[in-house]
LUMVEXRO-439566 format. One line per field, with one value per residue (C-alpha): z negated, y, x negated; residue in one letter. Coordinates in steps of 0.1 Angstrom, whole numbers. Each point is the difference from the previous one (the first is absolute). Layout:
Z (Z	...)
Y (Y	...)
X (X	...)
residuo (A	...)
This chain:
Z (-549	21	20	37	-24	-29	23	16	-30	-17	32	-5	-35	11	18	-18	-24	19	20	-41	-2	22	-1	-38	7	23	-26	-21	24	7	-38	-12	34	-10	-44	13	22	-34	-17	21	-2	-40	-2	-42	-11	-9	37	5	-25	15	41	-18	-13	32	17	-24	4	32	1	-27	20	27	-15	-13	35	15	-34	7	39	-10	-20	-35	-10	-41	-22	-29	16	29	-27	-15	30	10	-35	4	32	-13	-31	29	24	-34	-11	34	-3	-31	8	25	-9)
Y (104	13	26	15	40	-15	-9	32	17	-12	3	38	8	-24	22	39	-10	-11	40	14	-19	8	33	7	-13	22	22	-9	5	30	16	-21	29	22	-15	-6	35	22	-19	3	36	2	8	-5	-26	21	0	-36	-4	15	-10	-37	18	18	-39	-17	27	-3	-42	-4	27	-22	-26	15	9	-33	-10	30	-10	-39	2	10	31	-9	-18	13	-9	24	27	-9	6	34	10	1	12	29	6	-6	24	26	-10	10	40	4	-8	17	40)
X (-443	-29	15	-15	16	-21	-27	-9	13	-27	-28	15	-15	-29	-14	14	-20	-35	9	-2	-28	-26	21	-10	-35	-6	17	-29	-27	7	-4	-31	-14	15	-14	-32	-5	8	-21	-25	6	-2	36	13	9	38	5	-12	28	28	-13	10	31	11	-6	19	33	0	2	25	18	-7	15	28	13	-3	19	33	1	-1	33	-15	9	12	-13	-29	-34	15	15	-37	-22	20	-11	-33	0	20	-25	-37	16	3	-27	-16	18	-10	-37	2	4)
residuo (M	A	T	L	R	N	L	K	I	K	A	S	T	C	K	R	I	M	K	E	L	H	S	Y	E	K	E	V	E	R	E	A	A	K	T	A	D	M	K	A	K	G	A	D	P	Y	D	L	K	Q	Q	R	L	E	A	A	L	S	D	L	K	G	T	L	V	E	L	E	E	S	G	E	K	E	G	S	E	I	D	D	A	R	S	I	V	T	E	V	E	E	F	F	Q	S	S	E	V)
């Protein structure tokens, strides 16, 4: 049975997803411009791969925060994501030394 409350929830969900989509599109544009600039300057392929890993880590962290804020704080997927975040951050710390 459809209710106004359900309608409001579904409309809010669509609105939030559209906002996220626009945010992700802008992030992709920024990262693409940054990568193109690095290629133009003759950056090492390792630097380009690390740049992609940094972007992927940022995206993973953002998604994890969104899920935690929406109440999803437990589960194997959440635990796996936290583990991967820790692993990648440790990699970056060890490569900076």
